[in-house]
N, C-alpha and C positions, 0 to 999 in steps of 0.2 A: 252117414250117407249110405243109402241102399246099394247093394252090389249092382254094377252095370250102369249106374247113373254118373255121368261125367259132365262137368260144366267147363266150358272153354271161355274164360274171361280174359280181358285185355287182348282180345283177338282182332281189334280194330274192325268190327262189323256191327250190324244192327242185332238187337236181341228181341225175340218175340217172347214175352213174359206172360204167364198165366198164374194167378193165385186165387184161392177160394176162401169163402167165409167158413167159419167153424162148422163142421158137420154138414157142409153144403146148405146151410140154412139161409134164407133170404134176409140176411142182416143188413143189406143195402137196399131193402125193398121200398123205402120211402124216398120221395124227391129230396127231402131235407138231408138224409144220410148220403145220398149220391152227390149233392151239392157240397157237403163237407169234405167228402173224399176228393172231389175235383180241386177244391181249394188247397188241401194238403198236398196233392200231387204237384201242383204248380209251385208251392212253397219249397218242397223237397227238390224239385227240378232246378230251381234257382240256387239252392244251397250247394248242391253237388255238381252242377254244371253239365247236366245231360240234356238231350233233346228228345222230344216226343214226336215221332213220325205219325203215330196213330194210336187211338185208345178207345175203349168202350167200358163203361161201368154198368155191369149187369146186377140184378138183385142179389145173386149169391156168388159172383166171381168177377174178376177184372182181367182184361187183356190189355197189354201195352206193347207197342213197337217202339223201341227206344235205342238211343246210342249209348255207348259206354260213358260213364261219368268222368269228368276231368279230375275230380278231387277224391275219388274213392272207387272201390270195386262195385260192380253191379249189386252184389249181395249186400253190401253195407248200405247202399242207397235204398234198396228195397226194404231192408230191415227197419230203417228209420221211417220210411213211408208208412209201413204197416203199424209201427209202434205209435206214431203221431196220430194216425187216423183212428186207431183203437182208443187212444187217450181222449180224443175229441168226441168220439161217439159212445163213450162209456155210459152205460145205463145205471140207474140206482141199484139194480139187481146184480150188477157186475157180470162176470162171465167173459169168455174169450170171443174175439171177433174173427180171428183168422186161423186157418190151418197153418202149421209151422213151416211147411215147405212151399216151394214154387217150381213151376216148369219153365225152363229156359231153352229156347231153340235159336241157334245162330243163323242169321239170315245173311248169306254171302253173295246173293245175286239180285239183280233187278227183277227178274221173274218171280223169285220167292218174296221179294218185298211187296210186289203188287198182289200176289196170292194172299199174303197175310193181311194186308190192308182190306181186301175184299171180305175175307173171313171175319175180321173185326167189325166192319160196318154192317154186314148182313146178319150178325148174330141176333140182334133184337127181333128182326123179321122172322128168322128161323124159329125162334122161341115163341113166336106168336104174341109178342108184347106190343108191336106196332105193325101197321100195314106197309109202311115205306121206311127206309133207313133214315131219311131226314126227319121223321116224326119222333125219333128218340133223341132227346136233348143232350144226353150224357155220353157223347162220342165225338169223334173228330170229323164225322161225315159232312156236317153242315159247312165246316171250314173249307173242305176240299171242293165243295160244290160252288160256294159263293165268296169265299175269302173272309167270311165273317169271323171276328175275333171273339173267342169265348174266354172262359176262365183259364184254360190251359193253353199255352203257346204251342202251336203245331209247326213242325218243320216241313214246309211245303214251298211250292213255287210262289204262292202269295206272300209268305213270310220272307222268302229270299228277295223278292222284288222290293218289299218294304225296307229290308235291311240294306239293299243296294243303295237306296235313296239317301240313307243316313250314314253310309260308309262303314257299316259293320260287316265283318268277315262272313263268308258263306260257308256252307258245309264242305268239308274236304274229303279226301279219300278215306275209306274205311270208317266213315261215320265220325271223324274227328273234326273239330272246328277251330277257327282262328278268328279272334276279334281284332278289329282295327281301331286305332285311336286317331287316324288321320282323317282329314276332311274328305267328303266324297268327291269324285271326279265327274263333272258334268260332260257328257259325251253327246255331241250333235250327230244325229244319225239321219240317213236318207230314208226314202220310203221302203227300201228293202231291208232296213235294219243295220246296214253297214255304217261304220264310222265315217263321217264326212269331214272330220277335222282331227288333227293329232290330239292325243290325250296324254297328259302328264300323269304318270302312275306313281302314287305314293308307295314307298317300300319300307318294310320294317328293318330291324338291325341285322337280320339274316339275309337281306336282299330280296325277300319274297314280296310280291305285291300285297299291300295292306288295304287297297281299295280296288273294287272290281273295274276292269277295263276290257271290254270285249273287242277282240281283234279278229276280223274276218280273214281266213287263210284259204289258199287254193289246195288242190288235192296233193301237191308236193310239200305242203307245210309252209310255203312262203306267204308272207302277208299280202293280201289282195287289196288292202287299203293303205294309204300313205303312212309310213312310220318314220317320222323325223326327216329322212332324206328324200327329196323329190328327185327322180331320175327320168331322163328322156328315153326314147325308144331304143337307143343304142346302149343303154345301161350307164351312161355317164351322168354324174350328179348335175342337176339343173338348178340347184340352190346351193348356197354356201355350205361347205362341209368342213368341219374341224378335223385336221389330219395330224396324228402324232407319228413321229418317225424315230427310229432308234439310231445307234451309233454307226450302223453299217450303211447309212445313206438315207434312211427314212426320216422325214422331218421329226425332230424331237421337240419342236415348239408348235403351238397351234397355228395353222395357216388357213386363212379364209380365202378360198379360190372362187372368184366369180367366173362363170362360164357362159359363152354365147350359145346360140341355138344349135351350133355344130359340135358343141362339146369342148371347144378350145378355150383356154383361159382368156378372159376379156379384161383382166386387170392384173397388174404385177403382184407377186406374192413375196413378201419379205421373209427370208429364211435365216434364222440364226445359225452361224457356222463357228466351229472352233478354230484354233490356230493352224490346224492342218488343212483347213478348207472344207472339212466334212460338215454336214448339217448337224 
């Protein structure tokens, strides 16, 4: 590794990757070669469990904006991507396809993410290959504009919406992802997008939600949509509430309390008590 070059991997952030063809020759100069690279990129993405936020395949180099792989380091995933692409694009004359090294920039903010995406999508236009970014088929730009699905799956709002419908986990903090095996949760929403009915949330073994459920909250962080317990304007429960009490007098068995419009119990509550008379 040259002096001064440092790579920060397993940093839980996006990586802006650039690698070039051997001697900067346009070895990806044909549509067929770029198609093969896209297929290899998607295959490698599935193998190692990383996400592509954006990409472009140029005639002599490639730009990727990707998450860290779940099953290997970035360097290993890129090595396999380059090796497999070189194997599939090998010509009878032989020869090298890639320069041995790659450039890796850690993207730690939303501002930088947008900056790198714009750079990626405008690259073909700056090089004079096309007039508009959407005219270059080997990039993620068309997906961001219309949601169209190409060879490579792109991590975007379009993909997140589709994943939400089938109950698959969304992108997490630091570019990490969690998959869900639970069925999706159908949420009825009003015209403003707020939940209009309670939503049962499927959780994994760690207690984290495994299916998305959007809850609208006010500026203090309190739910602004009903969450299991309906309460009146005085704060008293207006629907049956299961109450657990401890040995000091709080009910230790579930107690269903029906309350009237003034908040007073409208039906008796049977409380289990011990031999000393405590609940």
